[in-house]
Every structure is written in structure tokens, then in C-alpha cells.
N, C-alpha and C positions, 0 to 999 in steps of 0.2 A: 494224837500229833496232826495223823492224818489228815483229820479231817477236817481241820483250822487251815493247813495247807490248802488245801483245794478251794476252798472259801473265797481266801485271800488271792488263789489265780484267777479264780472266775470276776473275783469283785475289780482286778485291776483294770481287765478290759472295759470294764459297764464305767469304771471311774473317766478314764480317758476318753469314751467317748461324752460322757456327760459333759466336761472339761471342753472337749473341742468344737462339742455345739452351742455350749454359751459364749465361747470366744468367737465365734461364726456371726453368732446373734447378734452382742456388744459392737464386733466389728461394720456388720452392716446395720448397724443402728448411728455409729459413729459415723458410719460414710454419707448414708442417707441426710445426716443432719450440717453435717460439712458441704455435703450437695447442694440440698434445696433451701434450705433457713438461710446461710448467710449468705449465698449467691443472689439471693431475693432482697435481700437488705443493701447488700453493696450498690446492688443494684440500683435500689432508691433511691440510697443517701446520692449515688454519681446522678441521677434522675432530677434530684434536688436540686444540688449543685448547679446542674443544667438548666434551672429554674423551670424545668417542666414538671409543675405540681404536681395533675392530674393523673401522668403515667406511673410519679413516685408514689402516690396515693395508691395507685395498684398494686404497685409492687411491695409495696408495707404491707397491704391487707394479705397479699400471699405470702409474706414473711410470717405473719400471726398466725393465719392458719396452719403452718407447717411448726411453729412453733410457742403454742396460743399460752404455754407459759412464762414465756419473757417478758416481761411488765416493761422494761424499756422501749423494747417494739411498741408493745400499747401507748406508750406515752409518746411516742416520734408520731403516733400517727394520729393519736389526740390533737397535737400540739398542729401539723398540720392541717384538722378540720377545721379548727381556729382560724387560723393562718385563711384558709379559703373562703373563710365566711359561712362552713357548713355547722352551724353551731350546736344541732341536733345529732347529729353523727357525734361529734367532740364527747359530747354529752354521751351519749350511749357507752363509748369508748371506756370515759375514767367511770364511769357508772356501775360497768360490769367488773373493770379492778377493785372499788370500793367492794363487791358483792363475793370475791376469792377469798376464803375463811385462808388462807396458806398467807397473807399478805403480809411481810412483814412490816411492825408500826409505823417506819421510817415512811415505806413505800408509801402506806395507808393516808399518811397525813400529806406525802407530795400530791398523791392522787386527788385527794380533797379537796387542797391547794388548785388543782387545774381544772377542776369540777367547780369551783366558785370563779373561775374566771373565763368557765362557759358562759356562766350564766349572766354574767356579767359585760359579757362580750354583745350576750344575745337579747339582753334591755332584758331581763327579768331580774328583778332587782330583788323582791322579796327573794326570790330562790339565793338569789346570790349576797344576801345578806344573813340566812340561814347558817350558807354554806362558809362563810369566813367566820362567822359566829362560832360556829364548831372546831376554828382552829387556835383556841383561846388556851394557851399554856402548850403549845407545839414550836416545833422550829419555824414554822410560817407566822408567830406572834404577832412579830412588827409588820410585815409583810400585808396580812390580813386585816391589821387595826389601819395602817395606812389605807387603804381600799375601802373598809369601812369609812372613814374619812371622809374621803370622796364622795363615796355614796350617800352618805348623807348630804353633805355640802350639796350635792348633785340635786336631791329631791326637798332641800331647805328644812328642813329637819335639826335644825339649828342646836336645840339643845342637845341632840344628842352627838353630835359632832361635837358641840363642846367637850362631852365627854371622854370621849374618844381620845379627841386632841392633849385631854391634862393624862389620862389613862399611857399615853406614850410618853409625855413630858415628864413621867415620874418615873417610865421605864428607862430614860439612859436615850432618847432614841431622837434627839435633840429638843430643840427649847419652840415652841409652838405659843408661845406667849400672845404674840401680835395675832395669832390666825385667830385662838380662843379669842383676845377683845372683839375682833371681827362678827365670830358666832353672838357674842353679848351685845353687841351695838347693831346686828340684825334682827334681834330677839327685842331690844328696845324701839325699833323702827315699828315694829310690826304690834308692839302693845301700842303706842302712841295712835295708829291707823285703829286701833279697835277703840279709842279713847281710854285707855285706863294709863293715866300719869303715874300712879303710884308704880305700877310692875315695870314700866317704862324707866323711870326712875333706878330703880335695882336690879333690873338689867345693864342700865348705864354704870351704873356704882362697880358692876362686877366686873366688868370691860375697862375699869380703870385701876382698878386691883389687879385685874387679870396683867395687863401691862400699861405702869403710868405713863410713860415714855410713848405711847402710839398717839398720833393726830388724830386720828376719827373721832375718840370719843369729845375730843377736847373741842371740833368742830362742831360733834350734833350737841352737846352740852349748851355752844352759846347759839345755836340755831332754834332749839326749843325754847331759852331763857326769851331769846327775841321773841318768837312766836306768842307768847304768851302777854308780850309788851313791857317784860326785864332788862332793855336793853343796859342798865350797869352790871347785871351778872354777864349778861353778853359780852363785854368788852373787855370783863375781868376774864374770861374763860379766853377770849380770842387773842389778849394779851400774854395768857401763859404760851399761846398757839406761837404766837410772832415771836418770842425768845428761843421758844424750843424746837420750834420746826420753821424756818421764815419759807421754806421752798413752799409747804404747804397752805401757808396766809393764804394763797394767790385763790384760793378754792373760797373764800371767805372774806376778800378783801373788801367788794364793793356792799356786802352786807354789814362790816365791821363800819364801811365811811358813811351809811345809812343811819346805822345805832347811832354815833357819834353823834350825827347833826341834830338826832331826834334828842340828843342828850343836853344839845348847846354847846361839845367839845370839839366843833370842829378843825379849832387852830392845833391844840395839842395831836387831833391826830392828825390833822396836814403834815405836820414835823413827823411825827413817828413813819408813817407811808413814805414821804420822801425821801428819808435815810434811807429806808430799804430800797425802793427805784434806785436809787444809786447803786446798791450793792447788787440788783438783780432786776434791772429794769423787764415789765410783759406790759402786755396790753389790759390783764385784767387791773393792774396797779395804776396804770394810767389812769382806767376809765372811775377807779378809786378817785384818784386824786381832782378827778373833773368836778369828782362830787363832792367835794369838801372842799373844793376854792372856787366861789362866787365870781371869781374875775373869768370871765369869759375870753380876755386877753393873754391871762397867764397861762389859761390852758392848751392855747391854740396855740402858745410857741414853747408848750411843753408835747404837744402830739407831734408838730415840723421837726422838737430837734429828735425824736421818737422815731419819727419817719426817715430821719436825715439818717442816723445811727443805726439802726437794728434794721432799715429798709421793709419792715410791715407792712403789709398792706391794707392791716385793721388801720393804723394810725393814717396811712393815705384817705380810708373810707371816710373816719371821722372826720378830717381833716376838710374833705368837697359836701360833708352834711352840712357842716357850717358855713359853708360858703354860701354865699347867694349867687345864682349864675341863671343862665337861659338853658332851653331844651336840651345845651349842648352838656355842658355843667350835669344837669339831672345826670344825662344819656352816661359819662364818663361814670357819675356814681352808681350806677347800678352796673356799670362793668365791674368795674373795683372790686362791687358786693359780690358777685359770684366768684371772680377769680381768688377774694381771700376766704369764700366760707369752705371749702378746703383746708384750708391752713387753721383756720379755726379750732381744728376736728385736736381733742386727746387721742393717743395714741399708743397701744400696747407694746410694752416694750418684748414681750415675748413673741407672741405671734403676731404683730402689726395690725390686730382691731382696731378700726377708729371708730370714734363715737360724738355727738356732740355735745355728751353732756360726760363729766367724769364718771369713774365704775371703781368700785375699790376690788371688785372682786371682775375679772376681765370676762366679759361675755362668751367671747370666743372659745380662751382657754381654760377659763375655771383656775386663774393665776388672782393672788392676790398681791396689791401693791406691785402690781405689773403696769400701771399708768405713773407714769412723771404725773407731776402736779401743776405743769405747763401747757401751752398749748404746741401745735406743732410750728407755731410762725416764731415762738420764742423759745426753740429750742438750740 
């Protein structure tokens, strides 16, 4: 009993000393963490809010060095690098996170998505595609597929784009029918350029199956029929377009008039286009009416009425073209033509990109169906 009591008396001071040392060690560590890492972190946030990005990056680097296991600091630093255009450094930060064996699955997926964005911004599309594909089945599945869709469209990989858009639609992420139809129309155009008519026919049918009410397949079907001399089929396709999408009919109004003349059906076509012109007058419809009506006097009256009602410079240009005159009239015609040219363009409603030709996908913002099917002077 005496022996046990002695050891107990000796052990108590030792245990107390060890406990004191442990508490001092934890206290010093806690103080160091509170003094170094948060201070640098909050300093970085303050600099970031004050638009001092370079100094903010330095502060976040210091915070990461003091606390290398904090993933949130790494994400903040990587995002800053990406915003600054320092994509290589952003890639290194996110790849470092992915190499950590202790990183939770959710943080690993977040790092993978950030890495994919780094590659996309850096223009490394092949590596971006691989990084986005690795996110299939994760919480970033939808975002990754949307990014892949944009990537395939940018690279003009239309078949891959159609497959990704179909997956997005099946997952309930929204309606992509019109977009899929555009992909198949692009494939049809490429097949036609290679003179592979059967492949183009199949692609165009896929486009119509994807979006039966989309105007582009109808326009293309009519144009392809007219190109091979089948004006009857062209009028049939464009007649459907006229009934379903009268605004989009402006895009083929003059071609429609030419096919109607080739079939000797100018009178019937003239009646249809005059009825449409009364509802929505435009320079393209006016020009189509001029191709169908052989009476130059009536067409001149239409142009004059259009000029009075719409104030369109295109109508003034047409009127001056048909007006005989001397050098003064010619000079006036040239001046009006120059002034009318900018107004005869199409303008993207999303980004304002202007073009003389109509685009289904804007070359500026890459948006689909962002161009109104009428020229600026008719809007």
C-alpha cells in the first residue's frame, strides 16, 4: 500500500507538468493560427474589395503558406489567378488540390470543375474537354455538360454537340430542341458542301424531327430543292414556312418569287406576298413583289408608298435607280446608297454584332436565334 502511494505521489506532478506543456503548446498553436492565417486572409479580402488584385494575391499566398491544408484559401487564390488571366498559376493551384489524398469528395469535384474552367479560359480546349467529361455523374454534371456543349459548338463539332444537348434535355435541364435542330442543319450544310446529298437529307430530317416548328429546316429544305431545280418542292416548303413563321419568310422572299416565276405562278404568289406585306412591310418583301409584278408603274407606286410610310432609305435608293436623270440624280443615288448600307444589315439582339448576311448563330456572342429576321431599317 505504501509502495502504491509513493508512485501516485510521484506521478501526479509529472501528469500535471505534461498537461501544462500540452495546454501551452495548443495555446501557442491557436494563437499562431489566429494571428497569422486569418490576418492574411482578411487582409486579402480587403484588398480584393478595393480592386487591388496584385496585393490581394500576395496576401492569399501568405495565408496559404501559413495554413496549407485549407482548401477554401486555395480556391480563392486559384479563382483570383484565373480572373487576372494567370491561367498557368490557377492550374497549378487546382492541380495541387487534386493531388491531396485527404481532400473530401465534394472538394475534389469542386477542384476538378475549377481546373476545367482554367483550361477553358486558357484556350486549352482538349484538356478542358477531358476535365469536364470527368465531372459526369457529379454535382457539377449539368454545368460541365453546358460547358461541353459550348465547347463543341465553338469547335464546330456538331454531332458531339447534338449528343450533349440531347443528354441535357433528357436530364431535365431545359429545352434544347431548337439548338439540336441547328446542329443537324449545320451537319446538313457540311454534307452538301461535300456533295453528299443522301447524308444531307438524313441530317435535315433529323433536324425536323428534333424541332418540327423550327424555321431553319424549312428554309434549308426549300433552298436545297430550288438548287436542284425542283421549284415545286421549294414552294411547298416555303409555303409551310409562310404559314408557320411569317417573320422568317423575309429571309427567302426573293427566292420564293423567283421559284414562283419559274413555275408560271407569279399571280398567286403575288397575292400571297401582298397580303403578308400589308401585315408586316419590309424591304425584302417589297423587292420580292417587284420580281413578281411585271408592271413597272405599279411597283414604283409601291416603292413610293413604302418610302412615305416607312421612311426607309432602301426605298429611296430603289426609286432613284428607276428614275432617269443626269449626273445630279446619279450623285444623289450614290449618296443615298451609302447612307442606306448600314441600315440594311442584321443586328444581333444579344450583343449588337452587325452583319450584311443573316446568321443563325451570332459570330460575336455565339448565341442561337439572336438575329431578328428583318434588317435594321425594317425594325
